[in-house]
C-alpha positions in Angstrom: 103.6 97.7 46.5 106.8 97.9 48.8 109.0 101.6 47.7 112.5 102.8 48.3 112.9 106.1 47.7 116.5 106.7 48.5 117.6 104.0 46.5 115.4 104.1 44.1 113.9 100.5 44.0 110.0 99.3 44.0 109.1 95.7 44.9 105.8 94.5 43.5 104.4 91.6 41.6 104.0 91.1 38.4 99.8 91.7 38.6 100.2 95.1 40.1 102.6 95.9 37.4 100.3 94.7 34.7 97.2 96.8 36.6 98.8 99.7 37.5 98.0 102.8 35.8 99.5 106.5 36.7 96.1 107.3 37.3 95.4 107.2 40.8 92.2 106.3 40.5 93.1 102.2 40.7 90.6 99.8 40.4 89.6 98.5 44.2 87.8 95.9 43.3 83.4 95.0 43.5 80.8 93.0 44.2 81.7 90.6 41.5 84.9 89.6 43.5 83.5 86.4 45.6 82.2 84.7 42.8 84.4 85.5 40.0 87.8 84.2 42.2 85.5 80.9 42.6 84.6 80.5 39.2 88.1 80.8 37.8 89.6 78.2 40.2 87.2 76.4 38.7 88.1 76.8 35.8 92.4 77.0 36.6 91.3 73.3 37.9 89.5 71.5 35.1 92.5 72.9 32.4 95.0 71.8 34.7 92.9 68.4 34.9 92.8 68.2 31.1 96.6 69.7 30.3 98.1 66.6 32.7 96.0 63.7 30.4 97.6 65.6 27.4 101.4 66.0 29.4 102.5 64.8 32.3 105.6 67.1 32.2 104.1 70.0 32.1 104.0 72.7 35.0 101.9 74.6 37.2 102.1 77.8 39.6 105.6 78.0 38.8 107.4 80.7 40.9 109.4 83.4 38.7 111.4 86.5 39.6 113.5 89.2 39.4 115.5 92.4 39.5 115.0 94.7 36.3 116.8 97.9 36.4 114.8 100.3 33.9 115.5 104.4 33.3 117.4 105.0 37.0 114.9 102.4 39.3 115.2 99.5 40.4 112.1 96.8 39.7 111.5 94.3 42.0 109.1 91.9 40.8 107.5 88.0 40.9 104.6 86.0 40.2 103.3 82.4 39.8 102.5 81.6 35.5 100.0 79.6 35.7 100.9 77.1 33.6 104.4 76.1 31.6 104.6 73.4 28.9 108.2 72.8 27.6 107.9 71.5 23.8 110.9 70.3 20.9 112.7 74.0 21.2 110.2 76.3 23.0 108.5 76.8 26.1 105.2 78.1 26.2 104.3 80.1 29.5 100.1 80.2 29.7 97.9 82.7 31.9 93.8 81.6 31.8 91.2 84.5 32.5 87.6 83.9 32.6 85.9 86.8 31.0 82.2 88.4 31.0 82.3 88.5 27.0 81.0 86.5 24.5 83.7 84.1 22.6 85.6 83.6 20.4 86.2 87.4 19.3 88.7 89.9 17.4 91.8 89.3 19.0 92.3 93.2 18.8 89.2 93.4 20.8 90.6 91.3 23.6 94.1 93.3 23.9 91.7 96.9 23.9 89.5 95.5 26.8 91.9 93.0 28.6 95.8 94.9 28.6 96.4 93.9 32.1 96.0 90.5 32.0 98.4 90.6 28.4 100.7 93.2 30.2 101.0 90.4 33.1 102.0 87.5 30.6 104.7 90.0 29.4 105.5 90.4 32.4 106.0 86.8 33.4 108.0 85.9 29.4 109.9 89.2 30.7 111.0 88.2 34.4 111.6 84.5 33.1 113.9 86.0 30.5 116.1 87.5 33.5 115.2 84.7 36.6 118.6 83.0 36.7 116.5 80.4 39.0 114.0 80.1 36.0 115.1 76.7 34.9 113.0 75.3 31.0 115.2 76.6 28.3 114.0 77.5 25.0 112.7 79.9 22.9 110.4 82.2 25.1 106.6 81.8 24.0 103.1 83.3 25.8 99.5 82.4 25.6 96.7 84.1 26.8 93.5 81.6 27.1 90.3 83.2 27.5 87.0 81.5 29.0 83.6 82.8 28.6 82.7 81.4 32.1 78.8 81.5 31.2 78.7 79.5 28.2 82.0 77.3 28.6 83.6 79.1 25.7 87.9 78.9 25.3 90.0 81.6 22.9 92.8 81.2 23.0 95.7 84.3 21.9 99.5 83.9 21.2 101.2 87.1 23.2 102.6 89.6 20.0 106.6 88.9 19.8 106.7 92.5 20.5 105.9 91.8 24.3 109.0 93.7 25.5 107.2 97.0 23.6 104.0 96.3 25.9 106.5 95.7 29.2 108.8 99.0 28.8 106.0 101.1 28.2 104.3 100.0 31.4 107.5 100.3 32.9 107.7 103.8 31.4 104.5 104.3 32.9 105.3 103.2 36.5 109.1 105.0 36.8 107.2 108.0 36.0 104.9 107.5 39.3 107.5 106.7 40.9 110.0 109.0 40.3 107.0 111.6 41.7 106.6 109.8 44.9 110.3 110.3 45.0 109.9 113.7 45.1 106.8 113.9 47.3 109.4 112.3 49.7 112.2 114.9 49.0 109.5 118.1 48.9 108.0 116.6 52.4 112.4 115.8 53.8 112.4 120.1 52.7 109.3 121.0 55.1 110.2 122.8 58.1 107.9 122.3 60.9 107.1 124.6 63.2 105.7 125.0 66.6 102.3 124.2 67.0 101.7 127.0 70.2 103.2 130.6 69.8 105.5 129.3 73.5 105.1 125.4 74.6 104.4 125.6 78.0 106.9 123.6 80.3 104.8 120.6 80.1 103.9 121.1 76.5 107.5 121.0 75.4 108.1 117.5 77.4 105.4 115.7 76.1 107.1 116.4 72.8 110.3 115.7 73.4 108.8 112.0 74.9 106.8 111.6 71.8 109.1 111.9 69.1 111.7 109.7 71.4 108.7 106.7 71.2 109.3 105.6 67.3 108.5 102.5 66.7 106.3 102.6 70.0 102.9 102.7 70.3 102.3 105.3 73.0 99.3 106.1 75.5 99.5 110.1 75.8 97.5 111.0 79.0 97.1 114.8 79.0 94.0 117.2 80.7 91.6 118.9 78.5 93.8 122.0 77.0 96.8 120.6 77.6 97.4 120.8 73.1 97.7 117.1 72.9 96.2 117.9 68.8 99.1 120.4 67.9 101.8 118.1 70.3 101.2 114.8 68.8 100.9 116.6 65.4 103.7 118.3 66.0 106.2 115.4 67.3 104.9 113.2 63.9 105.5 115.4 61.8 109.3 116.4 62.4 109.2 112.7 62.7 108.0 112.8 58.6 110.6 115.4 58.2 113.0 113.1 59.3 112.2 109.9 57.3 111.0 108.1 60.1 107.9 107.8 58.6 105.9 108.6 55.1 102.4 109.4 56.0 100.7 110.4 59.4 97.4 109.8 60.0 95.5 111.4 62.2 91.9 109.4 63.9 88.8 110.8 65.2 85.5 109.5 65.5 83.9 113.1 66.2 83.8 115.9 63.3 84.7 118.3 66.0 88.6 116.3 66.6 88.6 116.2 62.6 88.2 120.3 62.4 90.7 120.6 65.3 92.9 118.8 63.9 92.6 120.0 59.9 93.1 123.7 62.7 96.4 122.9 63.4 97.3 121.2 60.1 96.8 124.8 58.8 98.7 126.7 61.5 102.0 124.7 60.6 101.4 124.9 56.8 101.8 128.6 57.3 104.5 128.2 58.9 106.7 125.9 56.4 108.0 127.5 53.3 107.4 124.1 51.0 104.0 123.5 51.7 102.6 120.6 53.6 99.8 118.8 52.2 96.8 117.3 54.1 93.2 116.3 53.4 90.4 114.8 55.4 88.4 112.6 54.0 85.1 112.3 54.4 82.5 110.0 54.3 80.6 108.6 51.3 77.5 109.6 52.3 78.9 113.1 52.8 79.9 113.1 49.1 77.6 110.3 48.1 74.6 113.3 49.5 76.1 116.5 48.0 77.1 114.8 44.7 75.9 117.1 41.5 76.4 113.8 38.3 72.8 114.1 37.7 73.0 110.9 36.9 73.6 109.3 40.2 72.7 106.0 41.0 73.1 106.8 45.2 75.7 103.7 45.2 77.5 106.0 47.6 80.6 105.4 45.2 80.9 105.0 41.3 83.6 103.6 39.2 82.6 103.3 35.6 84.6 105.2 33.3 87.2 106.4 36.2 90.2 105.9 34.3 88.2 107.5 30.9 87.0 110.8 32.8 90.0 110.8 34.6 92.0 111.7 31.1 89.3 113.0 29.7 89.6 115.9 32.5 93.5 116.2 32.3 93.8 115.8 36.5 96.9 116.4 38.1 96.2 116.0 41.5 99.4 117.9 43.3 98.5 121.1 41.9 95.1 121.4 43.9 97.8 121.0 47.0 99.5 124.5 46.6 97.7 125.9 49.1 98.4 122.6 51.7 94.8 121.2 51.2 92.1 121.1 49.1 88.3 121.5 51.0 85.1 119.3 50.7 83.3 121.8 48.5 86.3 121.7 46.2 85.7 118.5 45.4 82.7 118.2 44.6 83.0 121.5 42.1 85.5 119.1 40.7 82.8 116.3 40.1 80.0 118.0 39.4 82.5 119.5 36.3 84.4 116.0 35.3 81.2 114.0 35.9 83.9 111.9 38.4 82.0 110.7 41.7 83.1 112.8 44.1 84.0 110.5 46.6 86.4 108.4 44.3 87.7 112.3 43.8 88.7 112.1 47.4 90.2 108.7 47.6 92.4 109.6 44.5 93.7 112.8 46.8 95.2 110.3 49.2 99.1 108.7 47.6 99.6 112.5 46.9 99.1 113.9 50.1 101.2 113.5 53.4 99.4 113.8 56.5 95.6 112.1 55.7 92.7 113.3 58.4 89.5 110.7 58.6 87.3 108.8 61.0 88.4 105.8 62.8 86.5 103.5 60.3 88.7 103.9 57.9 91.5 101.9 59.2 89.8 99.5 62.5 86.2 99.1 60.2 85.1 95.6 58.4 83.5 97.6 55.7 85.7 100.7 55.7 88.9 99.1 56.2 90.1 97.9 52.9 90.1 101.8 51.6 93.6 102.3 52.3 95.3 99.1 51.3 93.9 99.1 47.6 95.6 102.8 47.8 98.7 102.8 45.8 102.2 102.9 47.1 99.9 102.7 50.4 102.0 100.7 53.4 101.4 100.8 57.4 104.7 100.2 58.3 106.2 103.5 57.1 103.3 105.1 58.5 102.5 107.0 62.1 98.7 106.4 63.5 97.2 109.3 65.8 94.6 108.5 67.5 92.0 110.9 68.9 90.2 110.8 72.5 91.6 106.9 72.6 89.6 105.9 75.5 86.2 105.5 72.6 87.9 103.3 70.0 87.3 99.9 72.3 83.8 100.4 72.5 83.6 101.8 68.6 85.3 98.7 67.1 83.1 96.5 69.2 80.0 98.5 67.7 81.6 97.7 64.4 82.0 94.1 64.6 78.4 94.3 66.4 75.4 93.3 63.7 71.8 92.2 64.1 69.9 90.3 61.3 66.0 89.3 60.8 64.1 87.1 58.4 62.5 90.4 56.8 66.2 91.6 55.7 66.6 88.1 54.5 63.4 88.0 52.2 63.9 91.5 51.0 66.9 89.7 49.4 65.0 86.0 48.2 62.8 88.7 46.7 65.2 90.6 44.8 67.5 87.5 43.9 63.8 86.1 42.3 63.1 89.0 40.2 67.1 89.1 39.0 66.7 85.1 37.5 68.9 84.0 40.5 68.9 79.7 40.4 67.9 77.9 42.5 72.1 77.2 43.4 71.2 80.6 45.4 68.0 80.9 46.7 67.7 77.5 48.2 71.0 78.8 51.1 69.0 82.0 51.5 65.9 81.0 51.9 67.3 77.8 54.6 69.2 81.6 56.5 65.4 83.4 56.2 63.7 80.5 58.2 66.5 79.6 60.5 66.0 83.6 61.6 61.8 83.2 61.5 62.3 80.6 63.9 64.2 82.3 66.7 62.5 83.9 69.6 63.5 86.7 71.9 66.0 85.7 74.3 68.5 87.8 76.0 71.2 85.1 74.9 71.6 82.2 72.5 73.1 78.9 73.5 76.0 77.8 71.2 73.8 75.5 69.2 72.3 78.5 68.2 75.7 80.5 66.0 77.2 76.4 65.5 73.7 76.4 63.4 74.4 80.4 62.4 77.8 79.7 61.1 76.9 76.6 58.8 74.4 78.2 57.3 76.2 81.3 56.5 79.0 79.2 55.3 76.4 77.9 52.9 75.3 80.7 52.0 79.5 82.4 50.8 79.7 78.8 49.1 76.8 79.5 46.9 77.4 83.6 46.6 80.6 83.1 46.1 79.5 81.0 42.6 76.6 82.6 42.1 76.8 83.9 38.0 74.8 87.1 38.6 75.0 90.5 37.5 75.3 91.9 40.9 75.6 95.5 40.0 72.4 95.2 39.0 71.2 94.6 42.5 69.7 97.4 44.5 72.4 98.5 46.5 70.9 97.7 49.8 70.5 94.1 49.3 73.7 93.8 47.5 75.2 95.6 50.7 73.2 92.5 52.5 74.3 90.2 50.1 78.3 90.5 50.7 77.8 91.2 54.6 78.2 87.8 55.0 80.9 87.1 54.3 82.4 88.9 57.3 78.9 88.1 59.4 80.4 84.5 58.8 84.6 85.6 59.5 83.1 87.2 63.1 80.9 84.5 64.0 83.7 82.3 63.4 86.9 84.2 65.4 86.8 82.1 68.6 89.1 84.7 70.5 86.4 87.3 70.1 83.9 87.3 73.0 80.5 88.3 71.8 76.9 87.4 72.8 74.5 86.3 70.4 70.7 86.8 71.1 67.1 88.7 70.1 65.3 91.5 70.9 62.6 90.6 69.2 60.7 87.2 67.5 62.7 86.9 63.9 66.0 88.6 64.4 70.1 87.6 65.5 72.0 89.7 67.0 75.5 89.6 67.7 77.2 92.0 69.6 80.6 92.3 70.1 82.1 92.2 73.7 85.6 92.3 73.2 87.8 93.7 69.6 91.3 93.7 71.9 92.6 91.3 69.6 91.4 93.3 66.8 92.6 96.5 67.8 96.3 95.2 69.4 96.9 93.7 65.3 95.5 96.9 63.9 98.6 99.0 65.7 100.9 96.9 65.7 100.2 97.0 61.8 102.4 100.8 62.0 105.6 102.3 62.6 104.2 104.2 65.5 100.7 104.8 67.5 100.2 107.6 69.2 96.8 107.0 70.7 95.7 110.2 73.4 92.8 111.3 75.6 92.1 112.8 78.9 90.9 109.9 80.5 93.2 106.7 79.8 93.3 105.3 83.2 92.9 103.4 84.7 95.5 102.3 82.3 96.2 98.7 83.0 92.6 98.2 81.7 92.8 100.3 78.7 96.5 98.3 77.8 93.8 95.6 77.7 91.2 96.6 75.5 93.3 97.7 72.7 95.2 93.9 72.4 97.3 93.5 75.8 100.8 95.2 77.1 103.4 94.4 75.1 107.4 96.1 74.7 106.0 98.5 72.2 104.0 99.8 74.9 104.7 103.1 76.7 103.0 105.6 78.4 103.5 109.4 78.7 100.8 111.1 81.3 101.6 115.0 80.9 99.7 117.1 83.3 98.5 121.1 83.4 100.0 122.4 86.7 97.4 125.7 86.0 94.9 123.3 86.4 95.1 122.4 89.9 93.3 125.2 91.1 91.2 125.7 88.4 88.3 123.5 90.0 86.0 123.7 92.9 84.2 120.7 93.6 81.3 120.0 96.3 79.8 116.6 96.4 75.7 116.8 97.3 74.9 114.1 99.3 71.1 115.2 99.8 69.7 113.3 96.9 69.8 109.9 95.7 69.7 110.3 91.9 69.4 106.1 91.4 66.6 105.5 88.7 64.1 104.2 91.2 64.9 106.8 94.1 65.3 109.9 91.1 61.9 110.7 91.6 61.6 111.3 95.1 64.3 114.1 94.8 62.9 116.1 91.8 61.9 118.7 92.8 65.4 119.1 94.8 67.4 119.2 92.2 65.7 121.5 90.0 65.3 124.1 93.3 69.0 123.2 93.1 69.4 124.4 89.2 67.6 127.3 90.0 69.7 128.3 92.8 73.5 127.6 90.9 71.8 130.1 88.8 70.7 133.0 90.4 74.6 134.8 91.2 75.9 133.4 88.8 77.7 135.4 85.9 77.3 133.3 83.3 75.3 130.3 82.3 75.3 126.8 84.5 76.1 123.7 82.9 73.7 120.6 83.9 74.9 117.1 82.7 72.6 114.5 83.1 72.6 110.6 82.3 69.3 110.7 79.9 67.0 113.0 77.6 64.3 112.1 79.9 65.2 112.8 83.1 66.7 116.3 82.2 63.3 117.0 80.1 61.7 115.7 83.5 63.6 118.1 85.6 62.9 121.0 82.7 59.2 120.4 82.9 59.4 120.6 87.0 61.6 123.9 86.1 59.0 125.4 84.5 55.9 125.0 87.0 57.9 125.7 89.9 60.6 128.3 89.3 59.8 129.9 85.6 62.0 132.2 85.2 64.8 130.1 85.3 65.0 129.6 81.8 66.6 126.1 80.8 67.6 125.4 77.1 67.8 121.9 76.2 69.9 119.7 73.8 68.8 119.2 70.4 69.6 115.8 69.1 70.6 114.6 66.3 72.4 117.8 64.9 75.4 118.2 63.5 78.2 120.4 64.2 77.2 123.8 63.0 73.7 122.8 64.6 75.5 122.7 67.9 77.5 125.8 67.6 74.8 127.7 67.0 72.6 126.2 70.2 75.5 126.8 72.3 76.0 130.7 71.0 72.5 131.4 70.9 71.5 129.2 75.1 74.8 131.1 76.3 72.9 134.7 75.1 69.5 134.2 76.4 69.3 131.3 79.1 70.2 130.9 82.5 70.8 126.7 82.1 72.2 124.5 79.7 71.1 121.2 80.3 73.1 118.4 78.8 73.4 114.2 78.5 76.5 113.0 79.3 78.1 110.6 76.9 76.8 113.0 73.9 78.6 114.9 71.1 77.8 118.0 73.6 79.9 116.7 76.0 82.5 115.0 75.3 83.0 116.5 71.4 81.9 120.8 72.2 84.8 122.7 73.7 83.4 126.0 73.3 82.3 126.2 77.0 85.9 126.9 78.2 86.4 129.9 80.2 82.0 130.8 79.2 80.6 128.1 81.8 81.6 128.7 85.8 79.0 126.8 87.5 78.5 122.8 87.2 75.9 120.4 88.0 76.7 116.7 87.2 73.1 115.1 87.9 74.0 111.7 89.1 76.6 109.7 87.7 75.5 108.3 84.2 75.3 104.5 84.5 75.3 101.8 81.3 71.7 100.6 81.4 70.8 97.5 83.0 70.9 94.9 79.6 71.6 91.6 78.1 74.7 92.9 76.8 75.7 94.6 79.6 75.2 91.7 81.9 77.5 90.0 79.5 80.0 91.8 79.3 80.0 91.4 83.4 80.0 87.8 82.9 83.0 87.6 80.3 85.5 90.1 82.6 88.2 88.0 83.3 88.0 88.9 87.5 87.1 87.0 90.7 85.4 89.3 91.9 81.5 90.3 90.6 82.3 94.3 92.3 85.6 94.7 90.3 83.2 93.5 87.6 80.5 96.4 88.1 83.5 98.6 89.0 84.5 98.2 84.9 81.3 97.0 83.0 79.1 100.5 84.3 81.4 102.6 86.9 83.8 103.5 84.7 82.0 104.9 81.5 80.2 106.8 84.0 83.1 108.2 85.1 84.9 108.6 82.1 81.4 110.2 80.7 81.6 112.8 83.7 85.5 113.5 84.0 85.2 114.6 79.9 82.1 116.9 80.4 84.4 118.6 82.7 87.3 118.9 81.5 85.8 120.8 78.9 85.1 123.6 81.1 88.8 124.6 82.2 90.8 124.8 79.0 93.3 127.6 79.6 95.0 129.3 82.8 92.8 131.8 84.5 89.6 129.4 83.5 87.9 128.6 87.0 85.0 126.6 87.7 82.5 125.5 90.6 81.1 121.9 90.1 78.2 120.6 91.5 78.3 116.4 92.1 74.7 115.6 92.5 74.5 112.6 94.0 75.0 111.1 97.1 76.6 107.9 95.8 79.2 110.3 94.8 81.1 109.7 98.4 81.6 106.2 97.8 85.2 105.7 97.2 84.6 103.3 94.2 83.1 106.5 92.2 85.5 109.2 93.5 88.6 106.7 92.9 87.8 107.3 89.1 87.5 110.9 89.3 90.3 113.0 87.7 92.8 113.9 90.1 91.4 118.3 89.7 88.0 117.1 90.3 88.8 115.7 93.9 85.7 117.1 96.3 86.9 119.3 98.5 83.3 119.4 100.3 80.6 117.0 101.1 77.5 119.0 101.2 74.5 117.6 103.6 72.4 121.0 104.0 70.4 123.7 102.0 72.6 126.3 104.4 76.3 124.3 103.4 75.3 124.6 99.7 74.5 128.6 100.2 78.0 128.3 102.1 79.5 127.0 99.5 78.2 129.2 96.9 79.6 131.9 98.8 82.9 130.7 99.1 
């Protein structure tokens, strides 16, 4: 639905008009959609063939459109009528609908169970009367043809002559919603956007002006950690929102810390405005499911059964929950327990009434989750500003979303479930062929194209069988159902000729598909939005960043920002006494451990030490325990949530001499709590990615004639980004300082140094122990 509140005009299809519900819990589809669509198409074709044989003048898929004034609004409606039959003095408009219930039944029951079908036909009749281009003349009648596809029973129902009343009542509901949306947009225009900070530094003020001037652009916004990118970008987007440039702002962050910071900043903005700024953090389905209080929850992560009834029974009004700007997750869970409505569906229901959404990348860029927003009422990317936090991570994150692994074990689990549910041989046979194909695969770093072609053929057969299978998918185990309906996007990924990918097998009886480059997918998505701000401290080399997100276009814009106070905040030296390459690092374990201990001796604060891997960090900790037992080391824990991360850091800062982190982890790239609390840091070698089949494929697919340049892009650039991200979080405000030791002679090489942030340019190279002492004592 396209909405123009100022003109009081809405554009939508007759089907959307008929399915509209004033509750925000609009049906978002189900597992039954693919095969039901195929069954419906088959019955449409069959009934068309029969009618053509009986009446050569019958017409099919007849377009109709008109503008219908209603209570001060103009509804621009359109659609296509399944069948049109011209008789002596009347014109019959027919709609064909396949249903799952046994026929025939009382017509009142059909009206009660399928009101949207009657509404859609009523809408066509109204449009036919109002459309000046509608040619057939005569008295208009409507007829619904219901088909029980399982038994092949057909029941025709004439639309009551009072169809105008059906249309008017639905139009009343729609206009009521539209008025609420108009009030919502009017309220947005009355919001007062304060300042992200008590006083803007000159560089922040300049960046704010540049961002505000970038309406309609895809803007790469690079600024160092601690600059205040979140606040500046939000302020620019909110001011544009109030000015009417957008109807909504979406803030994406791949990590909890980024989302929390976004919410805190929005809370600050909300406190400065007399007219409440509404914002909401949409958490994952799994987080909702894990906290769900509904007694009979079936762990499907989202349940839509009886949602509309539950909503009306609970008499929920979303607007009233945002008096203070937002609603917290705890309140959503409590409300779910009280009403029996799925908590994730409740969270989704709030989104249409909120002007700022905060969520994960997946809700825009994932093939599995990206459709969620499109199913929301009046969601319009062309009227939305997208803010992407830590945008340097976006290309890899999207590529990961389009990568998958399939095994014969998974295929057999599907086959066993389908057999248990009584599936037909037409569905089982392609699954058995698919399982046989996977079972025959051997471990390989790369499969030939022939394997991909065979996989595509088999997945096409699976898709066809799934689309036509007549089975109650809601009875299938959730994990098995996911495997069945992931077939579609697996097929699309393998069939996408623009996508660079690697087909390989880590072990026998499996197929892995690794997306090596999702740039065209990212570019298409970004270009669907009114504007996009892509923020990071590490976007350069800029040409490679543009390439990774779909290429530079006339919409592309770059805003670099600096913090002058950071120029003297870092003192950096290269420790050339050691070589941390995998084959040589064991020769220097003692030196590395002694260096950590030396850095801690006269330091007023604990020392942060960044390693390429857990194993390396654990090894050095073992050496310290053995040779420097007085040096207390805190090793970052694995797989802990944000609360656990913060507790670890708070305790370690009080009890330890050194904190060991792994480069690229959430600790080194997300936790900003170290700013000002660490005065010395050590980077134990660049964290180059593991050499494996995937990295070799990336090098082979890199668009460059130089193998050295390909190595730089695939291995060195990601490693140096991790270092820049980690070190940038040590100094976040004027007055903070950090002394950093780059512990590996490779850092002397130009290909590494040129990728260091300008704030981290080494001042000297240490080649002996006494030189380290002198540098520490400076």
